[in-house]
Backbone as XML, in Angstrom:
<?xml version="1.0"?>
<chain id="A" units="angstrom">
  <residue number="1" name="MET">
    <atom name="N" x="-53.516" y="-31.145" z="7.610"/>
    <atom name="CA" x="-52.468" y="-31.121" z="8.599"/>
    <atom name="C" x="-52.211" y="-29.663" z="8.974"/>
  </residue>
  <residue number="2" name="LYS">
    <atom name="N" x="-52.082" y="-29.440" z="10.222"/>
    <atom name="CA" x="-51.854" y="-28.096" z="10.716"/>
    <atom name="C" x="-50.611" y="-28.118" z="11.597"/>
  </residue>
  <residue number="3" name="LEU">
    <atom name="N" x="-49.697" y="-27.186" z="11.323"/>
    <atom name="CA" x="-48.452" y="-27.125" z="12.086"/>
    <atom name="C" x="-48.368" y="-25.762" z="12.748"/>
  </residue>
  <residue number="4" name="GLU">
    <atom name="N" x="-48.212" y="-25.759" z="14.024"/>
    <atom name="CA" x="-48.085" y="-24.499" z="14.758"/>
    <atom name="C" x="-46.754" y="-24.484" z="15.488"/>
  </residue>
  <residue number="5" name="ILE">
    <atom name="N" x="-46.064" y="-23.355" z="15.370"/>
    <atom name="CA" x="-44.796" y="-23.182" z="16.071"/>
    <atom name="C" x="-44.921" y="-21.922" z="16.912"/>
  </residue>
  <residue number="6" name="GLU">
    <atom name="N" x="-44.531" y="-22.055" z="18.129"/>
    <atom name="CA" x="-44.604" y="-20.905" z="19.022"/>
    <atom name="C" x="-43.179" y="-20.450" z="19.333"/>
  </residue>
  <residue number="7" name="ILE">
    <atom name="N" x="-42.906" y="-19.190" z="19.041"/>
    <atom name="CA" x="-41.587" y="-18.621" z="19.305"/>
    <atom name="C" x="-41.786" y="-17.411" z="20.202"/>
  </residue>
  <residue number="8" name="THR">
    <atom name="N" x="-41.036" y="-17.402" z="21.259"/>
    <atom name="CA" x="-41.143" y="-16.257" z="22.164"/>
    <atom name="C" x="-40.312" y="-15.104" z="21.618"/>
  </residue>
  <residue number="9" name="GLU">
    <atom name="N" x="-40.592" y="-13.938" z="22.126"/>
    <atom name="CA" x="-39.844" y="-12.756" z="21.710"/>
    <atom name="C" x="-38.363" y="-12.915" z="22.074"/>
  </residue>
  <residue number="10" name="GLU">
    <atom name="N" x="-38.095" y="-13.505" z="23.206"/>
    <atom name="CA" x="-36.714" y="-13.737" z="23.649"/>
    <atom name="C" x="-35.983" y="-14.684" z="22.694"/>
  </residue>
  <residue number="11" name="GLN">
    <atom name="N" x="-36.639" y="-15.732" z="22.228"/>
    <atom name="CA" x="-36.027" y="-16.664" z="21.277"/>
    <atom name="C" x="-35.737" y="-15.962" z="19.952"/>
  </residue>
  <residue number="12" name="LEU">
    <atom name="N" x="-36.668" y="-15.117" z="19.531"/>
    <atom name="CA" x="-36.496" y="-14.369" z="18.290"/>
    <atom name="C" x="-35.296" y="-13.420" z="18.409"/>
  </residue>
  <residue number="13" name="LYS">
    <atom name="N" x="-35.215" y="-12.677" z="19.519"/>
    <atom name="CA" x="-34.088" y="-11.768" z="19.747"/>
    <atom name="C" x="-32.772" y="-12.536" z="19.788"/>
  </residue>
  <residue number="14" name="SER">
    <atom name="N" x="-32.779" y="-13.666" z="20.458"/>
    <atom name="CA" x="-31.573" y="-14.482" z="20.574"/>
    <atom name="C" x="-31.098" y="-14.949" z="19.196"/>
  </residue>
  <residue number="15" name="GLY">
    <atom name="N" x="-32.031" y="-15.384" z="18.363"/>
    <atom name="CA" x="-31.682" y="-15.823" z="17.004"/>
    <atom name="C" x="-31.116" y="-14.687" z="16.173"/>
  </residue>
  <residue number="16" name="ILE">
    <atom name="N" x="-31.732" y="-13.524" z="16.284"/>
    <atom name="CA" x="-31.248" y="-12.358" z="15.532"/>
    <atom name="C" x="-29.855" y="-11.956" z="16.014"/>
  </residue>
  <residue number="17" name="GLU">
    <atom name="N" x="-29.663" y="-11.920" z="17.333"/>
    <atom name="CA" x="-28.352" y="-11.564" z="17.886"/>
    <atom name="C" x="-27.276" y="-12.547" z="17.433"/>
  </residue>
  <residue number="18" name="ARG">
    <atom name="N" x="-27.612" y="-13.819" z="17.402"/>
    <atom name="CA" x="-26.664" y="-14.850" z="16.961"/>
    <atom name="C" x="-26.267" y="-14.598" z="15.501"/>
  </residue>
  <residue number="19" name="ASN">
    <atom name="N" x="-27.256" y="-14.280" z="14.665"/>
    <atom name="CA" x="-26.968" y="-13.986" z="13.254"/>
    <atom name="C" x="-26.087" y="-12.742" z="13.123"/>
  </residue>
  <residue number="20" name="ILE">
    <atom name="N" x="-26.386" y="-11.737" z="13.918"/>
    <atom name="CA" x="-25.597" y="-10.498" z="13.863"/>
    <atom name="C" x="-24.158" y="-10.767" z="14.285"/>
  </residue>
  <residue number="21" name="ARG">
    <atom name="N" x="-23.967" y="-11.546" z="15.354"/>
    <atom name="CA" x="-22.610" y="-11.874" z="15.804"/>
    <atom name="C" x="-21.847" y="-12.628" z="14.712"/>
  </residue>
  <residue number="22" name="THR">
    <atom name="N" x="-22.525" y="-13.543" z="14.044"/>
    <atom name="CA" x="-21.892" y="-14.303" z="12.957"/>
    <atom name="C" x="-21.473" y="-13.372" z="11.826"/>
  </residue>
  <residue number="23" name="ILE">
    <atom name="N" x="-22.351" y="-12.458" z="11.459"/>
    <atom name="CA" x="-22.052" y="-11.507" z="10.378"/>
    <atom name="C" x="-20.880" y="-10.613" z="10.769"/>
  </residue>
  <residue number="24" name="ILE">
    <atom name="N" x="-20.882" y="-10.124" z="12.014"/>
    <atom name="CA" x="-19.796" y="-9.254" z="12.471"/>
    <atom name="C" x="-18.476" y="-10.015" z="12.499"/>
  </residue>
  <residue number="25" name="ALA">
    <atom name="N" x="-18.498" y="-11.249" z="12.966"/>
    <atom name="CA" x="-17.271" y="-12.057" z="12.998"/>
    <atom name="C" x="-16.738" y="-12.264" z="11.584"/>
  </residue>
  <residue number="26" name="LYS">
    <atom name="N" x="-17.626" y="-12.576" z="10.647"/>
    <atom name="CA" x="-17.208" y="-12.770" z="9.253"/>
    <atom name="C" x="-16.651" y="-11.466" z="8.690"/>
  </residue>
  <residue number="27" name="TYR">
    <atom name="N" x="-17.317" y="-10.359" z="8.986"/>
    <atom name="CA" x="-16.855" y="-9.062" z="8.495"/>
    <atom name="C" x="-15.484" y="-8.728" z="9.077"/>
  </residue>
  <residue number="28" name="SER">
    <atom name="N" x="-15.269" y="-9.060" z="10.343"/>
    <atom name="CA" x="-13.974" y="-8.782" z="10.974"/>
    <atom name="C" x="-12.862" y="-9.556" z="10.286"/>
  </residue>
  <residue number="29" name="ILE">
    <atom name="N" x="-13.105" y="-10.818" z="9.983"/>
    <atom name="CA" x="-12.104" y="-11.636" z="9.292"/>
    <atom name="C" x="-11.881" y="-11.094" z="7.885"/>
  </residue>
  <residue number="30" name="ASP">
    <atom name="N" x="-12.978" y="-10.831" z="7.161"/>
    <atom name="CA" x="-12.861" y="-10.281" z="5.812"/>
    <atom name="C" x="-12.238" y="-8.893" z="5.854"/>
  </residue>
  <residue number="31" name="GLY">
    <atom name="N" x="-12.580" y="-8.125" z="6.895"/>
    <atom name="CA" x="-12.030" y="-6.779" z="7.043"/>
    <atom name="C" x="-10.526" y="-6.811" z="7.210"/>
  </residue>
  <residue number="32" name="ALA">
    <atom name="N" x="-10.029" y="-7.764" z="7.994"/>
    <atom name="CA" x="-8.580" y="-7.885" z="8.186"/>
    <atom name="C" x="-7.895" y="-8.216" z="6.862"/>
  </residue>
  <residue number="33" name="LYS">
    <atom name="N" x="-8.503" y="-9.098" z="6.084"/>
    <atom name="CA" x="-7.936" y="-9.445" z="4.776"/>
    <atom name="C" x="-7.962" y="-8.232" z="3.851"/>
  </residue>
  <residue number="34" name="LEU">
    <atom name="N" x="-9.063" y="-7.473" z="3.908"/>
    <atom name="CA" x="-9.189" y="-6.281" z="3.074"/>
    <atom name="C" x="-8.142" y="-5.238" z="3.456"/>
  </residue>
  <residue number="35" name="ILE">
    <atom name="N" x="-7.938" y="-5.058" z="4.761"/>
    <atom name="CA" x="-6.932" y="-4.106" z="5.230"/>
    <atom name="C" x="-5.545" y="-4.535" z="4.762"/>
  </residue>
  <residue number="36" name="GLU">
    <atom name="N" x="-5.232" y="-5.815" z="4.890"/>
    <atom name="CA" x="-3.928" y="-6.323" z="4.454"/>
    <atom name="C" x="-3.739" y="-6.107" z="2.953"/>
  </residue>
  <residue number="37" name="LYS">
    <atom name="N" x="-4.775" y="-6.389" z="2.176"/>
    <atom name="CA" x="-4.704" y="-6.206" z="0.723"/>
    <atom name="C" x="-4.481" y="-4.735" z="0.388"/>
  </residue>
  <residue number="38" name="ARG">
    <atom name="N" x="-5.218" y="-3.858" z="1.057"/>
    <atom name="CA" x="-5.118" y="-2.420" z="0.786"/>
    <atom name="C" x="-3.734" y="-1.889" z="1.169"/>
  </residue>
  <residue number="39" name="LEU">
    <atom name="N" x="-3.197" y="-2.365" z="2.296"/>
    <atom name="CA" x="-1.861" y="-1.941" z="2.710"/>
    <atom name="C" x="-0.811" y="-2.362" z="1.689"/>
  </residue>
  <residue number="40" name="LYS">
    <atom name="N" x="-0.953" y="-3.577" z="1.148"/>
    <atom name="CA" x="-0.016" y="-4.033" z="0.117"/>
    <atom name="C" x="-0.094" y="-3.130" z="-1.105"/>
  </residue>
  <residue number="41" name="GLU">
    <atom name="N" x="-1.327" y="-2.755" z="-1.492"/>
    <atom name="CA" x="-1.500" y="-1.871" z="-2.648"/>
    <atom name="C" x="-0.830" y="-0.522" z="-2.395"/>
  </residue>
  <residue number="42" name="LEU">
    <atom name="N" x="-1.064" y="0.046" z="-1.213"/>
    <atom name="CA" x="-0.486" y="1.346" z="-0.890"/>
    <atom name="C" x="1.037" y="1.271" z="-0.813"/>
  </residue>
  <residue number="43" name="TYR">
    <atom name="N" x="1.556" y="0.181" z="-0.239"/>
    <atom name="CA" x="3.007" y="0.001" z="-0.142"/>
    <atom name="C" x="3.615" y="-0.093" z="-1.543"/>
  </residue>
  <residue number="44" name="ASN">
    <atom name="N" x="2.988" y="-0.908" z="-2.401"/>
    <atom name="CA" x="3.489" y="-1.063" z="-3.773"/>
    <atom name="C" x="3.474" y="0.268" z="-4.506"/>
  </residue>
  <residue number="45" name="LYS">
    <atom name="N" x="2.413" y="1.049" z="-4.309"/>
    <atom name="CA" x="2.325" y="2.356" z="-4.959"/>
    <atom name="C" x="3.427" y="3.279" z="-4.448"/>
  </residue>
  <residue number="46" name="ALA">
    <atom name="N" x="3.678" y="3.254" z="-3.142"/>
    <atom name="CA" x="4.734" y="4.095" z="-2.569"/>
    <atom name="C" x="6.099" y="3.713" z="-3.139"/>
  </residue>
  <residue number="47" name="VAL">
    <atom name="N" x="6.351" y="2.417" z="-3.273"/>
    <atom name="CA" x="7.620" y="1.953" z="-3.848"/>
    <atom name="C" x="7.718" y="2.393" z="-5.306"/>
  </residue>
  <residue number="48" name="ASP">
    <atom name="N" x="6.634" y="2.211" z="-6.062"/>
    <atom name="CA" x="6.627" y="2.624" z="-7.467"/>
    <atom name="C" x="6.870" y="4.125" z="-7.599"/>
  </residue>
  <residue number="49" name="ASP">
    <atom name="N" x="6.210" y="4.918" z="-6.754"/>
    <atom name="CA" x="6.390" y="6.371" z="-6.799"/>
    <atom name="C" x="7.837" y="6.755" z="-6.500"/>
  </residue>
  <residue number="50" name="THR">
    <atom name="N" x="8.435" y="6.084" z="-5.526"/>
    <atom name="CA" x="9.827" y="6.372" z="-5.170"/>
    <atom name="C" x="10.760" y="6.030" z="-6.327"/>
  </residue>
  <residue number="51" name="ILE">
    <atom name="N" x="10.540" y="4.872" z="-6.937"/>
    <atom name="CA" x="11.368" y="4.465" z="-8.083"/>
    <atom name="C" x="11.205" y="5.454" z="-9.233"/>
  </residue>
  <residue number="52" name="ASN">
    <atom name="N" x="9.964" y="5.843" z="-9.525"/>
    <atom name="CA" x="9.723" y="6.805" z="-10.604"/>
    <atom name="C" x="10.392" y="8.144" z="-10.315"/>
  </residue>
  <residue number="53" name="GLU">
    <atom name="N" x="10.344" y="8.563" z="-9.062"/>
    <atom name="CA" x="10.985" y="9.823" z="-8.683"/>
    <atom name="C" x="12.493" y="9.748" z="-8.918"/>
  </residue>
  <residue number="54" name="ILE">
    <atom name="N" x="13.088" y="8.625" z="-8.551"/>
    <atom name="CA" x="14.532" y="8.444" z="-8.753"/>
    <atom name="C" x="14.854" y="8.430" z="-10.240"/>
  </residue>
  <residue number="55" name="ILE">
    <atom name="N" x="14.038" y="7.717" z="-11.019"/>
    <atom name="CA" x="14.273" y="7.632" z="-12.466"/>
    <atom name="C" x="14.155" y="9.009" z="-13.110"/>
  </residue>
  <residue number="56" name="HIS">
    <atom name="N" x="13.138" y="9.771" z="-12.711"/>
    <atom name="CA" x="12.944" y="11.087" z="-13.317"/>
    <atom name="C" x="13.999" y="12.090" z="-12.865"/>
  </residue>
  <residue number="57" name="SER">
    <atom name="N" x="14.531" y="11.905" z="-11.686"/>
    <atom name="CA" x="15.577" y="12.817" z="-11.223"/>
    <atom name="C" x="16.952" y="12.346" z="-11.691"/>
  </residue>
  <residue number="58" name="GLU">
    <atom name="N" x="16.982" y="11.207" z="-12.384"/>
    <atom name="CA" x="18.247" y="10.657" z="-12.868"/>
    <atom name="C" x="18.918" y="11.617" z="-13.836"/>
  </residue>
  <residue number="59" name="GLY">
    <atom name="N" x="18.111" y="12.343" z="-14.622"/>
    <atom name="CA" x="18.675" y="13.322" z="-15.544"/>
    <atom name="C" x="19.476" y="14.368" z="-14.798"/>
  </residue>
  <residue number="60" name="ASP">
    <atom name="N" x="18.947" y="14.848" z="-13.679"/>
    <atom name="CA" x="19.666" y="15.813" z="-12.851"/>
    <atom name="C" x="20.937" y="15.188" z="-12.294"/>
  </residue>
  <residue number="61" name="LEU">
    <atom name="N" x="20.840" y="13.938" z="-11.891"/>
    <atom name="CA" x="21.994" y="13.228" z="-11.343"/>
    <atom name="C" x="23.068" y="13.061" z="-12.415"/>
  </residue>
  <residue number="62" name="LYS">
    <atom name="N" x="22.654" y="12.687" z="-13.622"/>
    <atom name="CA" x="23.616" y="12.533" z="-14.723"/>
    <atom name="C" x="24.304" y="13.864" z="-15.015"/>
  </residue>
  <residue number="63" name="GLU">
    <atom name="N" x="23.518" y="14.927" z="-15.008"/>
    <atom name="CA" x="24.075" y="16.253" z="-15.278"/>
    <atom name="C" x="25.102" y="16.632" z="-14.209"/>
  </residue>
  <residue number="64" name="LEU">
    <atom name="N" x="24.786" y="16.331" z="-12.958"/>
    <atom name="CA" x="25.710" y="16.620" z="-11.864"/>
    <atom name="C" x="27.001" y="15.823" z="-12.017"/>
  </residue>
  <residue number="65" name="VAL">
    <atom name="N" x="26.872" y="14.533" z="-12.321"/>
    <atom name="CA" x="28.055" y="13.682" z="-12.508"/>
    <atom name="C" x="28.881" y="14.186" z="-13.688"/>
  </residue>
  <residue number="66" name="ASN">
    <atom name="N" x="28.216" y="14.501" z="-14.796"/>
    <atom name="CA" x="28.930" y="15.003" z="-15.977"/>
    <atom name="C" x="29.665" y="16.305" z="-15.670"/>
  </residue>
  <residue number="67" name="THR">
    <atom name="N" x="29.034" y="17.177" z="-14.916"/>
    <atom name="CA" x="29.667" y="18.442" z="-14.543"/>
    <atom name="C" x="30.913" y="18.194" z="-13.706"/>
  </residue>
  <residue number="68" name="GLN">
    <atom name="N" x="30.793" y="17.280" z="-12.739"/>
    <atom name="CA" x="31.941" y="16.970" z="-11.879"/>
    <atom name="C" x="33.078" y="16.343" z="-12.688"/>
  </residue>
  <residue number="69" name="ILE">
    <atom name="N" x="32.742" y="15.443" z="-13.595"/>
    <atom name="CA" x="33.766" y="14.810" z="-14.443"/>
    <atom name="C" x="34.444" y="15.854" z="-15.316"/>
  </residue>
  <residue number="70" name="LYS">
    <atom name="N" x="33.640" y="16.743" z="-15.897"/>
    <atom name="CA" x="34.193" y="17.793" z="-16.755"/>
    <atom name="C" x="35.150" y="18.681" z="-15.967"/>
  </residue>
  <residue number="71" name="LYS">
    <atom name="N" x="34.779" y="19.028" z="-14.741"/>
    <atom name="CA" x="35.656" y="19.856" z="-13.903"/>
    <atom name="C" x="36.985" y="19.151" z="-13.643"/>
  </residue>
  <residue number="72" name="LYS">
    <atom name="N" x="36.920" y="17.863" z="-13.337"/>
    <atom name="CA" x="38.147" y="17.104" z="-13.064"/>
    <atom name="C" x="39.026" y="17.016" z="-14.310"/>
  </residue>
  <residue number="73" name="ILE">
    <atom name="N" x="38.394" y="16.779" z="-15.453"/>
    <atom name="CA" x="39.158" y="16.698" z="-16.707"/>
    <atom name="C" x="39.798" y="18.046" z="-17.011"/>
  </residue>
  <residue number="74" name="ASP">
    <atom name="N" x="39.029" y="19.126" z="-16.862"/>
    <atom name="CA" x="39.569" y="20.469" z="-17.107"/>
    <atom name="C" x="40.748" y="20.762" z="-16.180"/>
  </residue>
  <residue number="75" name="LYS">
    <atom name="N" x="40.618" y="20.366" z="-14.928"/>
    <atom name="CA" x="41.688" y="20.595" z="-13.957"/>
    <atom name="C" x="42.946" y="19.829" z="-14.365"/>
  </residue>
  <residue number="76" name="LYS">
    <atom name="N" x="42.768" y="18.566" z="-14.754"/>
    <atom name="CA" x="43.919" y="17.748" z="-15.179"/>
    <atom name="C" x="44.559" y="18.335" z="-16.437"/>
  </residue>
  <residue number="77" name="LEU">
    <atom name="N" x="43.736" y="18.770" z="-17.387"/>
    <atom name="CA" x="44.261" y="19.361" z="-18.624"/>
    <atom name="C" x="45.049" y="20.628" z="-18.325"/>
  </residue>
  <residue number="78" name="ASN">
    <atom name="N" x="44.502" y="21.450" z="-17.445"/>
    <atom name="CA" x="45.205" y="22.687" z="-17.075"/>
    <atom name="C" x="46.537" y="22.381" z="-16.411"/>
  </residue>
  <residue number="79" name="GLN">
    <atom name="N" x="46.558" y="21.331" z="-15.575"/>
    <atom name="CA" x="47.810" y="20.946" z="-14.919"/>
    <atom name="C" x="48.821" y="20.447" z="-15.945"/>
  </residue>
  <residue number="80" name="LEU">
    <atom name="N" x="48.349" y="19.687" z="-16.923"/>
    <atom name="CA" x="49.247" y="19.150" z="-17.944"/>
    <atom name="C" x="49.758" y="20.238" z="-18.887"/>
  </residue>
  <residue number="81" name="LEU">
    <atom name="N" x="48.932" y="21.238" z="-19.157"/>
    <atom name="CA" x="49.318" y="22.299" z="-20.081"/>
    <atom name="C" x="50.242" y="23.329" z="-19.443"/>
  </residue>
  <residue number="82" name="LYS">
    <atom name="N" x="50.336" y="23.341" z="-18.149"/>
    <atom name="CA" x="51.209" y="24.309" z="-17.472"/>
    <atom name="C" x="52.644" y="23.930" z="-17.536"/>
  </residue>
</chain>
């Protein structure tokens, strides 16, 4: 048994172009999902960094609050002692 198939150059190009379009369409859909995933990662990291910055600067904030409280207490004591 002998089987012969004749494919023109135009048919071959058309088939290749169709495959390329399919691959690009799939990549575009996957690319959008990848971009969304990456943005979520970057957003989460930015939030984490901001929280860590606030936590680490909390010592400075506590010191500032303590200083202000001490000043108010000293002022009240001075007023009472006069």
